[in-house]
N, C-alpha and C positions, 0 to 999 in steps of 0.2 A: 504494500500500500504506500502511496505517496503521502508526504506530510500535508496537513490540512491547510496550511497557509503558505501560498507561493507568491513571490514577487519577481517581476521582471525588472532588473536593474540595468539601466542604460545611461549613456550620456546624451541621448536624443530627447529633446523636449517634445512631449506629446502634442504641444500646440503646433508643431511643424509636421504633423502627419495629415495625409489626405483622407478622404472618406473611406478608403480601404485599409487605412492604418499604415500605409507606406510612408516612411520618413522622406520629407522633401527639403529639409534644412541643409545647412552648410557644414555640419560636422563630418569629419573624415571617418571612414569605416575601419581604419587601422589604428593601432595603438600609438599613443604619443611617447611611449617609453618614459613618461615623466609624471606630472601631477595628476592627470586624468587616470592613468593606469594605477597610480598609488591610491587614488580615491576609490577605485573599484575594490582593491584589496582591503582597504580600511572598512569599506561598507560590508564586505563579506565577513571580516573579522568581527564587526559589530553584531551581525546577525548570529554568528557562532557563539559569541559571548552571551547574548541574550537567550540563546537556546541551551546554554550549559554544555557546549561542545568544545573539546580541545583536541580531539583526534577524529580522523575520518578514514573511511575505507575506500580504496581505489577499486572502481568497477569498470569493466570493459576497456582496459587500457589499450591504446593504439599508438603506433608511430607512423610516420610518413612512409608509404611504400609505393607500389605501382600507381595507386590512386592517391593524390594529394588532397588534403582538405585545407580550406582557408584561402585567404586572399593574398597573403604575403608568401615570399619564397621560403621554403624550409631551411633550417639551419642544420649543418652537418653535425651528427651526434645527437640529434633530436633535443638539443639544449637540456638534456637530463644528466650530463656528465658531472655536474656539481651536486646532484641530488642522489644519484645511484651509480654503482660501479659500471664499467664499460659493457659488461654482459647484461646489464639491467636487472641484476638480482635485486629483489625487493620491489620492483615495478611489475606487479602482476595482479590479476584479478583477486580481490580479497585481501590484499596487503593493507595493513593499517599504518597510517602516517600521522605525524603530529600536525597541528594546525599550521605552524610556519612552513613545513614542507608542502602541505596542501595549498597554501597560498602561492608558493613558488610554482607549483603545477598550474594554478590558475593563471599566473603571469605568463607562463610559456604558452598556454592556450590563447590568451588574449593577443599574444604576438604571432599566433599561427606558426610557431616554431617547431612543428614536426611532432607534437605529442598531443594526445587527447584522451580524456577519461572522464567518467562520472566520479564525483566525490560524494559519499553518502555515509550517514550514520543510521542504518536501518530505515525505519519509517519516521525518524525523529528529525532528521536534517539532511538536506541535499544541496549540492552546488553543481550546476550544469552550465557550461560555456557553449554558446551557440555561434552562429555566423555573425560577422560584422559587429563584434563587441556587445553582444547580448548575453547577459548573465541571468540565470534563473536560480533563486535561492528559495528553498522550501524549509519550513519549520513546523513543529507541532505547537508552536506558541505564536501569539500575535506579533511580538517583537516591535511594539510601537516605538520604543526608544531607538531601536536600530533603524526603523523607517525614517524617523526624524533626523537621525545622524546621517543617513544617506543623503537626505535632501540638503543638509548643511554642507556636505562634501561636494555639492554641485551636480549630483546625479539624480536620476528620476526613478524612484521605486513605484512600480505599478502593480496592483493586485491582479493575480491570474488564477484561473480555476485549476490549472495544472501546468507543469513544465512540458513543452513539446518534446523534450529529450528524456522524459520518464521511461525507464526501461520496460515497464509493463505494457507499453505501447508496441513493443517489438516481440515477434515470435522467434524463439531460438531455432536455428537451423539444425543443430545437432543436439539430440536429447538422450543419447545413450551414454551411460557412465562407463568409464574404463575400469571396471572392477575385475574380479577374478575370472568371470566368464570371458571378458575381452582378452585377458592375458592367456587364457587357455586356448583361445582361437589363434592368438599369435604363435603359441607353441605348435599348434597344428600346422600352420603355414610354414613355420621353420622346419618342421619334420619332413615336409615334402619339397621345400624349395632350398633349404639350407641357409639362405640369406634373403632378407627383405629390407626394404628401405622405409625408415620411420621418419616422418615429418612431425616435428614438435613445434607447434605454433604457441609460443609462450606469451605473446601479446599479438594483437591484430597487426598484420603487415610485417611481422618478423617471425622467422622460424629457424630452428636448428635441425640438421639432418643427421641421421645415424644409420649405418648399415648394421642391421641386427643379425646376429648369429646365435645359435644355441649357447655358445660359450660366453658372449658378452651381454646377453639379454638382461640378466639380473642387475649388472652394473649400470647399464644405460637406464633401466627403469628406476633405480635408486636416485639418479641424478636429474630426473625430469622436473621441470618447473611446476609449482602448484597450479592446478586448474588448467593445465595446458590442453590444447586440442591436439589429439594424436591421430595421424592419418598414416595408414600402412599401404605401401605401394610395392609392386614387383621390384626386384633388385635392379640396380644399374647394369648396363651391358658393358662388357670389356671392349666391345667393338665401337670405339668412340667415333670413328669415321662413319660407320653406318648410322649412328645416332644423329650425326650432323647432316648426313645425306637425306635423312627422313624428315627434316624440318619442313614445315609447310611453306609453299611458295608465297602465300599471303597470310597475314594475320600474325598474332603474337603467341608465344609459348613460353613456358618456364623450363629453362635448361638446368639440370642438376649434374654436377660432375665431382669426381673424387681425384684429388691431386696425388702425386707420387708419395707425399708424406702422410696420406690418409685423411687430410682435411677435406670436408665436403662443402662446396659452395653452390650457390644458385643465383640465377639472374633472369629477368624478363627480357626477351628479345623479340624484335619483329623482323619482317622479311628484308629490311634494309640493312640489318646488322649481322648477317650471316658471315661475312668475310672477317669482320672484327672478332666475331665469336670464335672462329677457328683458331685465331691467334691467341685468344684468351685461354682456351682449353688445351692448347698445345702441351703435350706431355701427360695429359690426364690418363689415368689407367682405367676409368669407367665413366659412363655418362648415361643420361636418359632425358627425354623431352616429355613434359607433361602439359596437357592442354589447359588453357585458362578458362574456357567456357564451362560453366557449371554442368551443363547437359552432357559434356564430353568427358568429364572427370569421373573415372570409375575406379576408386581405390579398392583395395582388398578389404580394409576395415577402417572405421572412423568412430572415435568416441572421445569423451572429455574426462579428464582426471577428476574424480570426486574428492571431497575433503576427507580427512582421516576418519571421520565417523561414517563414511560411505555415502553421504548425501551429495548429490550433484547440485552445486550452487552457481557455477559459472554459466554465463549466458553467451553462447557462440551462435 
């Protein structure tokens, strides 16, 4: 359930909206990286304080990938390097962060710097950042003082019935939990194939790849990120040349390859990049191409890691 009281907080004066609610004033749609941005963060902090919230849960985290969100160019490293390690440990669905870290995540989203997530405290408090500097704050309290504080900061808090980014408005695409039944089927696949390819999506638009064997399965499984989306594919082919030759003449695909040192990389390529791709994977010992179109993607297995109590809470 969403919090009972939701406010849309923006720098856009409601007096400058047309009859359809579209803003027609002169405010820019990007962050000023200065006093207006600071006002947004102070307003969110005021609502959090009024709601008794000092920690928030990261939900549905994403980084910039093949599809970019936002109006500004993404920043290399997803501007998370100061908040999380390079491998983004701690930035996953369900991770709990302090309010100061949550505010830095909001700052990154206000700047469209390559990261997005919902910030929530159950059905008590939520923060969602939308397009063009729109922020939606939900609370189980009226937060009259926070509303007044937001106005003093020069922003416009407008009551809403609900945030348009509320998670319950979306249907998850994957509803199977990667429990013991899932791993039993992985064992079955390995018994017949000896090796399969595991795609571990630890946040949206980011994945790690593993070549699973009966010998390394338990080790890989122990190191998977919480609430990861797991997709099992047939193994890479050692005939890299054949994999490249089979790339479609038109459209984009995802190419996955294993270097001589055992590291696995992947990239999205279209028909204009085949020549550069051949140079990129030169020396690879195995590769495969996976379609991007959902209707053409047919993995062997697909499931989401549940929490330690066996409950599936991630929404993929």
